C-alpha positions as CSV (number, residue, x, y, z in Angstrom):
1,M,-68.2,82.0,-22.5
2,R,-66.6,82.2,-19.1
3,G,-68.0,78.8,-18.2
4,L,-66.5,77.2,-21.3
5,C,-63.0,78.6,-20.4
6,L,-63.3,77.2,-16.9
7,L,-64.3,73.8,-18.2
8,A,-61.3,73.7,-20.7
9,A,-58.9,74.7,-17.9
10,A,-60.3,71.9,-15.6
11,T,-59.9,69.4,-18.4
12,L,-56.2,70.3,-19.0
13,L,-55.5,70.0,-15.2
14,L,-57.0,66.5,-15.1
15,A,-55.1,65.3,-18.2
16,N,-51.6,66.3,-16.9
17,P,-51.5,63.7,-14.1
18,V,-52.6,61.0,-16.5
19,R,-49.8,61.8,-18.9
20,A,-47.4,61.9,-15.9
21,G,-48.5,58.5,-14.7
22,L,-48.1,57.0,-18.2
23,F,-44.5,58.4,-18.4
24,D,-43.7,57.0,-14.9
25,D,-45.0,53.5,-16.0
26,D,-42.9,53.5,-19.2
27,E,-39.8,54.4,-17.3
28,A,-40.4,51.7,-14.7
29,R,-40.9,49.1,-17.5
30,H,-37.8,50.2,-19.2
31,R,-35.8,49.9,-15.9
32,I,-37.3,46.4,-15.3
33,E,-36.4,45.2,-18.7
34,K,-32.8,46.6,-18.3
35,L,-32.5,44.8,-14.9
36,R,-33.8,41.6,-16.5
37,T,-31.2,41.9,-19.3
38,D,-28.5,42.6,-16.7
39,V,-29.6,39.5,-14.7
40,A,-29.6,37.3,-17.8
41,E,-26.1,38.5,-18.7
42,L,-24.8,37.9,-15.2
43,T,-26.4,34.5,-15.2
44,K,-24.6,33.6,-18.4
45,R,-21.3,34.8,-17.0
46,A,-21.8,32.7,-13.9
47,E,-22.6,29.6,-15.9
48,T,-19.5,30.2,-18.1
49,V,-17.4,30.6,-14.9
50,N,-18.9,27.4,-13.5
51,R,-18.2,25.5,-16.6
52,N,-14.6,26.7,-16.7
53,Q,-14.1,25.8,-13.1
54,L,-15.5,22.3,-13.7
55,D,-13.2,21.9,-16.8
56,F,-10.3,23.1,-14.8
57,A,-11.1,20.7,-11.9
58,N,-11.3,17.8,-14.4
59,Q,-8.0,18.8,-16.0
60,T,-6.4,19.0,-12.6
61,E,-7.6,15.6,-11.6
62,A,-6.3,14.1,-14.9
63,V,-2.9,15.8,-14.3
64,R,-2.8,14.3,-10.8
65,G,-3.5,10.9,-12.2
66,D,-0.8,11.2,-14.8
67,V,1.7,12.4,-12.1
68,A,0.8,9.4,-9.9
69,K,1.4,7.1,-12.9
70,L,4.7,8.7,-13.7
71,R,5.8,8.4,-10.0
72,G,5.0,4.7,-10.1
73,Q,7.0,4.3,-13.3
74,I,9.9,6.2,-11.8
75,E,9.9,3.9,-8.7
76,V,9.9,0.8,-10.9
77,L,12.7,2.1,-13.1
78,A,14.8,3.1,-10.1
79,Y,14.3,-0.4,-8.6
80,E,15.3,-2.0,-11.9
81,L,18.3,0.3,-12.2
82,E,19.5,-0.5,-8.7
83,A,19.1,-4.3,-9.4
84,A,21.0,-3.9,-12.7
85,Q,23.8,-2.0,-11.0
86,K,24.0,-4.7,-8.3
87,R,24.1,-7.5,-10.9
88,Q,26.8,-5.7,-12.8
89,K,28.9,-5.3,-9.7
90,D,28.4,-8.9,-8.8
91,F,29.3,-9.9,-12.3
92,Y,32.7,-8.1,-12.2
93,V,33.4,-9.5,-8.7
94,D,32.5,-13.0,-10.0
95,L,34.7,-12.5,-13.1
96,D,37.7,-11.6,-10.9
97,S,37.0,-14.6,-8.7
98,R,36.7,-17.0,-11.7
99,M,40.0,-15.6,-13.1
100,R,41.7,-16.3,-9.8
101,K,40.3,-19.8,-9.6
102,L,41.5,-20.5,-13.2
103,E,45.0,-19.3,-12.3
104,Q,45.0,-21.5,-9.2
105,A,43.7,-24.4,-11.1
106,A,46.5,-24.1,-13.7
107,A,49.1,-24.3,-10.9
108,E,47.5,-27.1,-9.0
109,P,47.2,-30.8,-9.9
110,K,44.2,-31.9,-11.9
111,V,41.2,-33.0,-9.8
112,A,37.8,-34.2,-10.8
113,A,35.8,-31.3,-12.3
114,K,32.5,-30.2,-10.8
115,P,29.4,-30.3,-13.0
116,K,29.3,-27.2,-15.1
117,V,26.4,-24.8,-14.5
118,D,24.6,-23.4,-17.5
119,P,25.1,-19.6,-17.1
120,S,22.0,-18.8,-19.2
121,L,19.8,-21.1,-17.0
122,E,21.3,-19.6,-13.8
123,T,20.5,-16.1,-15.0
124,H,17.0,-17.1,-16.1
125,D,16.2,-18.6,-12.7
126,Y,17.4,-15.5,-10.9
127,E,15.5,-13.2,-13.2
128,A,12.4,-15.3,-12.7
129,A,12.6,-15.0,-8.9
130,L,13.2,-11.2,-9.3
131,A,10.2,-10.9,-11.6
132,G,8.0,-12.5,-9.0
133,L,9.3,-10.0,-6.4
134,K,8.5,-7.1,-8.8
135,A,5.0,-8.5,-9.3
136,S,4.5,-8.5,-5.5
137,K,4.2,-12.3,-5.5
138,F,6.3,-12.4,-2.4
139,A,5.7,-15.9,-1.2
140,E,6.4,-17.3,-4.7
141,A,9.5,-15.1,-5.1
142,G,10.8,-16.1,-1.7
143,G,10.6,-19.8,-2.6
144,S,12.3,-19.2,-5.9
145,F,15.2,-17.4,-4.3
146,L,15.6,-20.3,-1.8
147,I,15.7,-22.8,-4.7
148,F,18.2,-20.6,-6.5
149,I,20.5,-20.5,-3.4
150,K,20.4,-24.3,-3.1
151,T,20.9,-24.9,-6.9
152,Y,23.7,-22.4,-7.5
153,P,25.8,-22.2,-4.3
154,E,28.8,-20.8,-6.3
155,S,26.7,-18.2,-8.2
156,S,27.9,-14.6,-8.5
157,L,24.3,-13.7,-7.8
158,L,24.2,-15.6,-4.5
159,A,24.5,-12.5,-2.3
160,S,21.7,-10.7,-4.1
161,A,19.6,-13.9,-3.9
162,H,20.0,-13.9,-0.1
163,Y,19.2,-10.2,0.2
164,W,16.1,-10.1,-2.0
165,G,15.1,-13.5,-0.7
166,G,15.1,-12.0,2.8
167,Y,13.1,-9.0,1.5
168,A,10.5,-11.3,-0.2
169,H,10.0,-13.4,3.0
170,T,9.6,-10.2,5.0
171,Q,6.8,-9.1,2.7
172,A,5.3,-12.6,2.8
173,K,5.1,-12.4,6.6
174,D,7.7,-15.1,7.2
175,P,10.1,-13.3,9.6
176,A,12.0,-16.4,10.7
177,R,13.2,-17.1,7.1
178,A,13.8,-13.4,6.5
179,A,16.0,-13.1,9.6
180,E,18.0,-16.2,8.5
181,L,18.6,-14.9,5.0
182,F,19.5,-11.4,6.1
183,G,21.8,-12.7,8.8
184,T,23.6,-15.0,6.3
185,F,24.0,-12.1,3.9
186,A,25.5,-9.8,6.6
187,T,27.9,-12.5,7.8
188,R,29.1,-13.7,4.3
189,W,29.2,-10.4,2.6
190,P,30.1,-7.8,5.3
191,N,31.7,-5.4,2.8
192,D,28.6,-5.2,0.6
193,D,26.9,-1.8,0.6
194,R,23.7,-3.6,1.6
195,A,25.1,-5.2,4.7
196,P,23.9,-2.4,7.1
197,S,20.5,-2.6,5.6
198,A,20.5,-6.4,5.9
199,L,21.3,-6.2,9.7
200,E,18.6,-3.6,10.1
201,S,16.1,-5.8,8.4
202,Q,17.3,-8.8,10.4
203,A,16.6,-6.9,13.6
204,A,13.1,-6.0,12.4
205,A,12.4,-9.7,11.6
206,L,13.6,-10.8,15.0
207,D,11.4,-8.1,16.6
208,A,8.4,-9.6,14.6
209,Q,9.2,-12.9,16.3
210,K,9.2,-11.3,19.7
211,N,13.0,-12.0,20.0
212,I,13.8,-8.8,21.7
213,Q,17.2,-9.8,22.9
214,G,18.2,-11.0,19.5
215,A,17.0,-7.8,17.8
216,R,18.9,-5.7,20.3
217,A,22.1,-7.6,19.8
218,T,21.7,-7.2,16.0
219,L,21.2,-3.5,16.3
220,E,24.2,-3.1,18.5
221,L,26.3,-5.1,16.0
222,L,25.0,-2.8,13.2
223,V,26.1,0.3,15.2
224,E,29.4,-1.2,16.0
225,K,30.3,-2.4,12.4
226,Y,28.8,0.4,10.4
227,P,28.6,3.5,12.7
228,N,28.4,6.0,9.8
229,S,25.6,4.3,7.9
230,D,22.0,5.6,7.8
231,A,20.9,2.2,9.1
232,A,23.1,2.7,12.2
233,K,21.6,6.1,12.8
234,R,18.1,4.6,12.8
235,A,19.4,1.7,15.0
236,R,20.6,4.1,17.7
237,V,17.1,5.6,17.8
238,R,15.5,2.2,18.1
239,L,18.0,1.1,20.9
240,K,17.0,4.1,23.0
241,K,13.4,3.0,22.8
242,K,14.2,-0.6,23.9
């Protein structure tokens, strides 16, 4: 009887570690599964964040593209507005000039009349040259402005034709013709708001021809005639470097 008791006690002692080991394994498996679940959840969150970041980057790039397009449209509209304002100004100046000529003609003896110019054709030719400039066809636009100047020597748009013709030839890498047109503009229309800019552009065209003395003389004339203009301020800086 005593032997049986000892045997039962030994069996219980051996069974306890086995149950303890099973309990430890179950707990470990439970922790592993929980960690796996946590990792999976974190992975999903990371993927969601990455997708959101990618979508945001794409949206940002699209917005930048739209902003660039809008800026380009603003520049074109500003250019067209400036051209329209100049044409309107030239129109009123021309109207006043024509009225004076009519008054003088009424008081003077009749002389042989000059061939009349078709105003619609004149406007069409100018707009065609300006359209070439807007389309960056600088050589073509420059040639069109020269033809306009020769065809319509009394045009109210003659000043603008010289100015934009000079600009077109500058962009077409023809500094000699550009300097000529800008110089004529500054001489014939010294009170035009664009006169300081014309002299500045003429000096740059002379510089491009390696005519250093001519460029310097033009800059000095600019500073002398239009001392308060922005072009004169830049001219002073350039003169210090020469």
